[in-house]
N, C-alpha and C positions, 0 to 999 in steps of 0.2 A: 532224644528224638532221632529217628532214622534220617539218613542223608542220601540223596540220589546224586550219583556222579555221571549218569548218562540218561538220555531220555529220547524215546521215539514214539510215534503214533502207530497203532495197529488197528486196521479195520476188521471188526469181528467177523462179518459175513464172509469176506474173501480171504482173510488171514494176511493180506498184504500190509507191509510195514512202510512207514514214511519217515524221513528225517525231518527235523524241525530247524528252520533257519533262525538266526538271531539269538540263539542261546549263548550265555556267557562262556568265554573260552575255558574257564576252569569252573565247571558246573558243580555247585554244592547246594542242592535244592532241598528245602524243608517245607512242611506245612502245605502240601499240594491239595487243592480243593477245586471242584467243578463249579461253574457258574450255575444259577438256577435253571437256565435253558439248555445246559449241557453243551453249549456251542463253544466254550472256551474254558480254560482252567488257569489258576494262578498258583504261584509258588514264591517262597522267600529264597533269595540268593544270598548266601552267607559269605561275605568277603572278609579279609583279614581285619579291616578297620571299619566296616560298615555293613548294613543289610539293605538290600534292594527288594522291590516287589515286581515280579514279571507276570505278564499275562500271555498265554499261548492261544491264538485263534485257530480253531480246528479247520475252518474252510481254507485259510491261507497257509496253514502249517508254519506259522511264523510267531516267534516270541518277541516281546518288546517290554522294555522297562517302563513302568508307569509313574513311578515316584520321582520327584525332583530333589527332595531332601532325604537323607538316610532314614530308614525306619527305626523306631524304638520298640524293641520286643522284650523289654525287661519284664513288664507286667501283662502285656497283651500281644496278640498277633494281628490278624486282619480278618475281615468277613465280607462276604458279598451282600450288597443291598438289593441289587437287581442284576439282570444280565450284563449291564454296562456300567455298573456303579459299585465301588468298593469303599469300605470304611477301614481306615488304618491309623496308626500313630507314628509321628515323626519325631526325630530328635530336635532339641531346642538349642543345644550348644555343641561345640566341637569337643572331642575327647581331651584334646590338649588343654582345655580350659578347666579340667577337673581340679578340685581343691587339692593342695599338697598337704601331706601329713605334717603336722607341726613338729618342730624339733623337740619342743617341750609340751607335754600334755596340757590341755586347757585347765585341767584340775582333776580332782579325784572323781571317779565314776561312782555315783551314789544311787542306790535303789531303795525305795521305801515301800513297805507294806503296812499302811496305816489302817488298822481295824478291819481288814478284809482278807479272807483266805484266798490263796492263789494256787489251787491244787492242779497244776498243769504238768504234762510230761515235758521232758527236756528235749531240746532241739540243738542241732549243730548250726554253725555259721550265722549266728544272730547278730544284731546290732549290739555293740559292746561299749561304744564311747560316743561323745559328741562329734568326733571326726567321722565315725561310721554313719552317723545321722546325716551329715553334710554330703557324704558320698552317695548315700541312698537317694537323697533328694535330688542331687545333680543328675544321676544316671536314670532314675525312674521318672522324672518329670518329662511329660510328653505333650505334643500338640495333636489334638484330634483333627483328622482330615477326612473329607469325603471327596473321592475322585469319581466324577461323572463324565464318561466319554473322554477321558484324558485331561479334564479340567479339574485342578485341585482347589478345594475350598476349605479354609481353616474354620473349624467350629469351636467357638468359645475360646477361652484363654488356656495356656498350658497348665497342666495340673498333674497330680499323682493319680492317674486314672486306674482304679482297680478293675472296673468293667464298664462297658457301654453296650446296651442291647436295644436295637431298634424295634418298635412295635410292628406287628404284621402289616399294617397299612402304611408303614414308613412315614408316619406323621410325628412320632415322638421317639425320644431316646430315654431309656432308663439308665441313669448314670450313677456310678458309685465312685467316690473320690476319697482317698486315704487322707486322714487328718493327723497332724502332730498333736501332742508329743508321741513319738514312736515307742512301742514296747521293746524292752530288752529281753522279754521272756518268751515271745512267740514270733513266728515268721510273719512276713508282710501280709499274708492272707488273713491274719488275725488282728491286724492293726485297726484302730478306731477309724470310722469312716462316716460319710454322709451319703444318703441315698435320695435322689430327687429325679424329677421328670422334666425334660426340656423339649422344645420343638426341634426340628431338624437343623435350625440355625444356632442352636445352643442357648436360646433364651429360656430361662427357667419358667416352667408352667406350674409345678407343684412340688413342695418339699414332701418327702415320704417319711423319712425318719433319720435319726442319728444312731449309729451302730457303735456300741462301746467295744473296747479291746476284748478279745476272747481270753485274756490271761486270768480273768476271774470267773470264767464259766465253770459250772459244776463238773467235776470229774465223774467218770463212770459211763459205761455204755448207755445210750438213750437219754442221758441228761443233757439239757440244752439251756441256753440263756433264756430267762423269762421275758422274752420279747418276740416281736414278729420276725420271721425268717423265710428264706427261700423265695424271695420276690422274683417273679418272671411273668412274661406276657402269655396270655391265653392264645394258643396257636390258631384256633379257628374263629377268632374274633378280631375286628379291626384294631382295637386298642383297649384291652381289658387287663388289668394287673391282678395277678393271683399271688397269694401268700398264705402262710399258716401261722398260728399262734398256739403256744402251749396252754392247756387248761389245768395243768398240775404244778404251776409255778416253775416248770422246767425240770422237776424231779420225778422220774418215772416210778419211784417206789410209792408215791402218793396214791392212795386208794380212791380212784375216780373211775366213773364208767367210760368216759372219753378222755383221751390225753391231748388231742390236738383239734383245732377248729380251722377250717379253710374259708378264706374270704375272697371276694371279687370286687374290683373297683373299675367302673367304666369311665372312659374319657367323656367329658373334659375334666374329670376328677374333682367335681364340685359337689357331688352328692355324697350320701353316706354309703360306705362299703356294704356289700351284701354278703350275708353268711350263706355259704353253699352247703357244707356238711361237716360232721365231726367224725374223727377216726378213733378207734379203740386202741390202736397201736400208734407209733410215731408215723406221722405222714411223711411219705417219700416224694411222690410226684404223681402227675396226672398225664395220661395219654388221651388227647381229645380226638373224638371221632366225628360223627355227624351231630345234628342238633339234639338228638335224643340219647346219645351214648358217649360215655367216657370211661376209661379204666383208671381206677384209683389204687395206687400202690402204698402199702404201709408195712411196717416191720418193727420188731423188737430184737436188737442184736443181743441184749442181755439174756433173752430166752431162746435165741436162735429160731425165731418165728417170722414168717412173712405171709402177707395176705394180699389178694387182688379183689377189688370190688367193682361191680357194675354200677355206674352212676348215671342217672337220668337228669340232665340239666333242666329239663322242662318241668318235671314233677318234683325234683329234689330228692328222689328215692336213691338210697345207697344200699346195695345188696351184695353180700359176700358171695363170691363164686369160686374162690380157691384159697386154701390155707395150706401152708407147708410148715411142718415142725421138723427141724433137722438138727443134728448134733454137730460138734466141732469136727472139722475135716481131718484133724490129726488123731481122733479117737477111732480105733478099729472096732469092727463088729457092732456098730451102733444101730439102733432101730430108727427107721424113718417112717413117719406116718403122713399120708396124703389124704386130705379131706376135700370133697367137692360139694 
């Protein structure tokens, strides 16, 4: 990730530049992002032994550190909740408290594959021993914090947070937490986890699902685990969860008319989820517009195809408006066909 070593404000209309007071003496800024009202921006300050979060107010042209404890950015960064509210993760222990490598190994490292194929690609820098597991747990465990107008509030207990996403109305948090045992075959992004919904104080509202490790996911382009995936909030709704599920048992070679189905689940998550539509390719994502329009993206990497559909949330109609068939970028003199 790029690093900023100097920072100034420039007014676009006049071209005049302004210095910013309160910046760290040895500026090493990352993850710069504007607040929703564009009146301030935040950045991570990377120090030799810790990470801080700064906010720059445009009106005063002044930077100030907002966190009390160092940030933990092993698995997550930070995000704006409102113009004056930030969500981030802090450390729970000092680096000096990290476990020491034992002089003698705890025992042999044993991996078993009992009756299940594990057709996964190889990765570097994976967990390789029980000591690595302890190190990962120590450094990745974080405390979720919401900072509102400078007041920090701890949310729930420290955990191995894989992701936290607030609903558009800021009433709920979609939370995913990594669960042991940790895989020795895939990176942390593929570890087993649990997905659930809480209120903004961290109180659980609804369990969503248990997500297994990806090490036994089927190999090959467009093949997916035979379970729900891609959970996210609907942008133009107060609190509606969207996700998709495969209709082909996760295997793209299966001859079916539709390969994925997309569902919606409205707060307070006590009713039955609603089926929105089905896609003939693998579902990618939705760009929500007004009440009667959304764009649905789908694709097949194995066939180098992509499609865009016009979706009417009121009627439920899904209409293909664009298809692209394209060949591999390294193949010269290939034919491209565009269909509207």
